[in-house]
C-alpha positions as CSV (number, residue, x, y, z in Angstrom):
1,X,51.5,159.8,-22.7
2,X,49.4,159.5,-19.6
3,X,51.6,156.9,-18.0
4,X,54.1,159.4,-16.4
5,X,51.2,161.0,-14.5
6,X,50.3,157.8,-12.6
7,X,53.2,157.8,-10.2
8,X,52.6,161.3,-9.0
9,X,49.0,160.5,-8.5
10,X,49.9,157.4,-6.5
11,X,52.3,159.5,-4.4
12,X,49.6,162.1,-3.8
13,X,47.1,159.5,-2.7
14,X,49.7,158.0,-0.3
15,X,50.4,161.4,1.2
16,X,46.7,162.1,1.7
17,X,46.3,158.7,3.4
18,X,49.3,159.3,5.7
19,X,47.9,162.7,6.6
20,X,44.5,161.2,7.5
21,X,46.1,158.5,9.6
22,X,48.2,161.0,11.4
23,X,45.2,163.2,12.1
24,X,43.3,160.1,13.4
25,X,46.1,159.3,15.7
26,X,46.5,162.9,17.0
27,X,42.8,163.0,17.8
28,X,43.0,160.2,20.3
29,X,42.5,161.7,23.8
30,X,45.5,161.8,26.1
31,X,45.5,162.1,29.9
32,X,43.1,164.7,31.1
33,X,44.7,168.0,32.1
34,X,43.5,171.0,34.1
35,X,45.1,174.3,35.0
36,X,43.8,175.4,38.4
37,X,44.0,179.0,39.6
38,X,44.5,179.6,43.3
39,X,45.1,182.5,45.6
40,X,48.3,180.9,47.0
41,X,49.8,181.4,50.4
42,X,47.4,179.4,52.5
43,X,46.5,175.8,53.3
44,X,43.6,174.7,51.1
45,X,41.9,171.5,50.0
46,X,42.6,172.1,46.3
47,X,46.3,172.7,46.9
48,X,46.5,169.7,49.3
49,X,45.0,167.6,46.5
50,X,47.3,168.7,43.8
51,X,50.4,168.6,46.0
52,X,49.7,165.1,47.2
53,X,50.1,163.9,43.6
54,X,47.5,161.1,44.0
55,X,45.3,162.3,41.1
56,X,43.0,159.7,39.5
57,X,42.8,158.6,35.8
58,X,46.2,160.1,34.9
59,X,45.0,163.6,35.6
60,X,47.6,166.3,35.1
61,X,46.9,169.3,37.4
62,X,48.8,172.5,37.4
63,X,48.6,175.1,40.1
64,X,48.6,178.7,38.9
65,X,49.0,181.2,41.7
66,X,47.4,184.6,41.9
67,X,47.5,187.5,44.4
68,X,43.7,187.9,44.4
69,X,40.5,186.4,43.3
70,X,39.7,189.2,40.9
71,X,43.0,188.6,39.0
72,X,42.2,184.9,38.8
73,X,38.7,185.5,37.5
74,X,40.1,187.6,34.7
75,X,42.5,184.8,33.8
76,X,39.5,182.3,33.8
77,X,37.4,184.4,31.5
78,X,40.4,185.0,29.3
79,X,41.2,181.3,29.1
80,X,44.6,181.1,30.6
81,X,43.4,178.9,33.4
82,X,40.7,176.2,33.2
83,X,39.3,176.4,36.8
84,X,39.6,178.8,39.7
85,X,39.2,178.0,43.4
86,X,37.7,181.2,44.8
87,X,34.8,182.8,46.4
88,X,31.2,182.1,45.4
89,X,30.7,185.8,44.9
90,X,32.7,185.5,41.7
91,X,30.1,183.2,40.2
92,X,27.2,185.4,41.3
93,X,28.9,188.7,40.3
94,X,29.9,187.4,36.8
95,X,26.6,185.8,36.1
96,X,24.9,189.0,37.0
97,X,27.1,190.7,34.4
98,X,26.2,188.1,31.8
99,X,29.3,186.0,31.9
100,X,28.8,182.3,31.9
101,X,30.6,180.8,34.8
102,X,29.4,178.2,37.3
103,X,30.5,176.6,40.6
104,X,31.0,172.8,40.5
105,X,32.0,172.2,44.1
106,X,32.1,174.1,47.4
107,X,35.2,173.5,49.5
108,X,34.6,176.1,52.2
109,X,31.6,177.7,53.8
110,X,33.6,179.9,56.2
111,X,34.9,183.4,55.2
112,X,38.7,183.0,55.6
113,X,39.8,186.6,56.3
114,X,40.0,188.3,59.6
115,X,41.0,191.9,60.4
116,X,44.3,192.2,62.2
117,X,46.1,195.3,63.6
118,X,49.4,195.8,65.4
119,X,49.4,195.4,69.2
120,X,49.4,198.8,70.9
121,X,48.1,200.6,67.8
122,X,44.9,201.7,69.5
123,X,42.8,199.9,67.0
124,X,40.5,197.6,68.9
125,X,37.3,197.6,66.8
126,X,36.2,198.4,63.2
127,X,34.9,201.7,64.5
128,X,38.5,202.7,65.3
129,X,39.4,202.5,61.5
130,X,37.3,205.4,60.3
131,X,39.4,207.6,58.1
132,X,42.4,205.2,58.2
133,X,44.1,203.0,55.7
134,X,43.0,199.3,55.6
135,X,44.6,196.6,53.6
136,X,42.8,194.0,51.5
137,X,44.4,191.5,49.1
138,X,43.0,193.4,46.2
139,X,39.9,195.6,45.5
140,X,37.0,193.4,44.4
141,X,38.3,190.3,46.1
142,X,36.7,188.3,48.9
143,X,38.8,190.1,51.5
144,X,37.3,193.4,50.2
145,X,33.8,192.0,50.4
146,X,34.4,190.9,54.0
147,X,35.8,194.4,54.9
148,X,32.6,195.9,53.5
149,X,30.5,193.5,55.6
150,X,32.6,194.4,58.7
151,X,32.0,198.2,58.2
152,X,28.3,197.7,57.5
153,X,28.0,195.8,60.8
154,X,29.8,198.5,62.7
155,X,28.0,201.4,60.9
156,X,31.3,202.7,59.7
157,X,31.1,204.2,56.1
158,X,33.3,202.0,53.9
159,X,33.8,205.1,51.7
160,X,35.5,206.8,54.6
161,X,38.3,204.2,54.7
162,X,41.4,204.4,52.5
163,X,41.4,200.8,51.2
164,X,44.7,199.6,49.7
165,X,45.6,196.4,48.0
166,X,48.5,194.6,49.7
167,X,48.4,191.1,48.4
168,X,48.8,188.1,50.7
169,X,51.5,186.6,52.9
170,X,54.6,188.6,53.7
171,X,53.5,191.7,51.8
172,X,50.2,191.9,53.8
173,X,52.0,191.4,57.1
174,X,54.6,194.1,56.2
175,X,51.8,196.6,55.3
176,X,50.3,196.2,58.7
177,X,53.6,195.9,60.6
178,X,55.3,198.9,59.0
179,X,52.3,201.2,59.2
180,X,51.2,201.1,55.6
181,X,47.8,200.2,56.9
182,X,46.2,200.5,60.3
183,X,44.7,197.0,59.9
184,X,44.6,194.3,57.2
185,X,42.6,191.3,56.1
186,X,44.6,188.1,56.8
187,X,43.8,184.4,56.4
188,X,45.4,181.2,57.7
189,X,48.1,180.1,58.1
190,X,49.4,183.7,58.4
191,X,46.5,184.7,60.6
192,X,47.4,182.0,63.2
193,X,51.2,182.8,63.3
194,X,50.7,186.6,63.5
195,X,48.3,186.3,66.4
196,X,50.6,183.7,68.1
197,X,53.5,186.1,67.9
198,X,51.8,188.6,70.3
199,X,52.7,191.5,68.0
200,X,49.2,191.6,66.5
201,X,45.7,191.7,67.7
202,X,42.4,190.5,66.3
203,X,40.2,193.5,65.4
204,X,37.3,191.7,63.7
205,X,36.4,188.1,62.8
206,X,33.6,187.0,60.5
207,X,30.7,185.0,62.1
208,X,28.4,184.5,59.1
209,X,28.0,181.6,56.6
210,X,29.4,182.3,53.2
211,X,30.4,180.4,50.1
212,X,34.1,181.2,50.6
213,X,35.7,178.8,48.2
214,X,34.2,177.1,45.2
215,X,35.6,175.3,42.1
216,X,34.6,177.7,39.4
217,X,34.8,177.1,35.6
218,X,33.1,178.1,32.3
219,X,30.4,175.5,31.4
220,X,31.7,175.4,27.8
221,X,35.1,174.3,29.0
222,X,33.6,171.7,31.3
223,X,31.4,170.3,28.6
224,X,34.4,169.8,26.4
225,X,36.6,168.5,29.2
226,X,34.4,166.5,31.5
227,X,37.0,163.7,32.2
228,X,39.4,166.4,33.5
229,X,36.9,168.2,35.7
230,X,35.3,165.0,37.0
231,X,38.8,163.6,37.9
232,X,39.7,166.8,39.7
233,X,36.4,166.8,41.7
234,X,36.9,163.1,42.5
235,X,40.4,163.9,43.8
236,X,39.0,166.7,46.0
237,X,36.5,164.4,47.5
238,X,39.1,161.7,48.1
239,X,41.4,164.2,49.9
240,X,38.5,165.3,52.0
241,X,37.7,161.8,53.0
242,X,41.3,160.9,53.7
243,X,41.9,164.0,55.8
244,X,38.7,163.6,57.8
245,X,39.7,160.0,58.6
246,X,43.3,160.8,59.5
247,X,44.5,164.4,59.3
248,X,48.2,163.3,59.5
249,X,47.7,161.7,56.0
250,X,47.8,165.1,54.3
251,X,50.4,166.9,56.5
252,X,53.2,166.2,54.1
253,X,51.4,167.9,51.3
254,X,50.3,170.7,53.7
255,X,54.0,171.3,54.6
256,X,54.7,172.3,51.0
257,X,52.2,175.1,51.4
258,X,53.3,176.3,54.9
259,X,56.9,175.1,55.3
260,X,57.7,177.4,58.3
261,X,54.8,176.2,60.5
262,X,55.6,173.9,63.4
263,X,53.9,170.5,63.2
264,X,51.3,171.3,65.9
265,X,50.2,174.6,64.3
266,X,50.1,173.0,60.9
267,X,47.9,170.2,62.2
268,X,45.5,172.8,63.7
269,X,45.3,174.8,60.5
270,X,44.7,171.7,58.4
271,X,42.0,170.4,60.7
272,X,40.3,173.8,60.6
273,X,40.5,173.9,56.8
274,X,38.8,170.5,56.6
275,X,36.0,171.6,59.1
276,X,35.1,174.4,56.7
277,X,34.3,172.1,53.8
278,X,30.7,170.9,53.5
279,X,30.0,167.1,53.4
280,X,30.7,165.8,49.9
281,X,31.5,169.3,48.8
282,X,27.9,170.2,47.9
283,X,25.5,172.6,49.5
284,X,21.8,173.3,49.3
285,X,20.2,176.7,48.7
286,X,20.7,178.0,52.3
287,X,24.3,179.0,52.1
288,X,23.7,180.5,48.7
289,X,21.0,182.7,50.1
290,X,23.2,183.8,53.0
291,X,25.9,184.7,50.5
292,X,23.7,186.7,48.3
293,X,22.3,188.5,51.3
294,X,25.8,189.7,52.2
295,X,26.5,190.8,48.6
296,X,23.3,192.8,48.5
297,X,23.9,194.3,51.9
298,X,27.3,195.7,50.8
299,X,25.9,196.8,47.5
300,X,28.0,194.5,45.4
301,X,25.0,193.0,43.5
302,X,21.5,194.4,42.9
303,X,18.8,192.0,44.2
304,X,17.0,192.0,40.8
305,X,20.2,190.7,39.1
306,X,21.0,187.8,41.4
307,X,21.0,184.6,39.5
308,X,19.2,181.5,40.7
309,X,21.0,178.9,42.7
310,X,20.5,176.3,40.0
311,X,21.9,178.6,37.4
312,X,25.0,179.3,39.5
313,X,26.0,175.9,40.8
314,X,26.1,172.4,39.2
315,X,27.0,169.5,41.4
316,X,26.1,166.8,38.9
317,X,29.8,165.8,38.3
318,X,30.4,165.5,42.0
319,X,27.4,163.3,42.6
320,X,28.5,160.8,39.9
321,X,32.2,160.8,40.9
């Protein structure tokens, strides 16, 4: 009477074996992938690298655009992106709040935003902005931090300004041009084209060292996805080396980010972008201290809560790439 049960048992065993084999196959690693958050609208090393398509080791990289760094950080913490290319202040700020994020490369040591106003508006200095509306990309973003630094330097109370978020690109230009803001924080390539037009004037330009762009990620994700992060960092370094040897080699990719720029202006913007990146995309503690001094000066971080440089940045994957 037990014979009829043998066939079902054999079938059950076969199904279990098939499931185990399928599970074994599905656990094999595929090409590394990484979703990279960017504040799009400018020419940057990360976007140049992704748009060039020459990514190593089969890396699949996806650009995810945001209007501001603060929005991108929320996405990073929430897990909808894997890495974010944004200001070093986001590392310092979030670590001070107990959130575990780190910087794994520095791709710009120059604050990118300058304050621009319309020609003939009567706004010539930051002091002329007291009580007026001033546009930043978004509150809590690097452009906002720069504005706070500019007002601190000019002894103008930041609280006396009407700060509005205007995004980037055309929306920022429109806010300034149409009178929605007396001045606005603008970065390249829009900065160059607005000033070249003669319709706008430069009100303030940063002249301090700052970790303006870093590759930021959560250590837990990096530990679980080292091939993807290392391949991405390797690609950034390769683009840096290629552009420094021959800037024309990356102009085709740069054209995707700034299609309306004439070739000469595009070359100028790309060359300036490359000059802002530190050698091998690593820094020592000096620029970190400069950055934290700015953040404490504008009251964004309390000195007692500033994390150490070694807690905030980890260049080990770059050094082995």
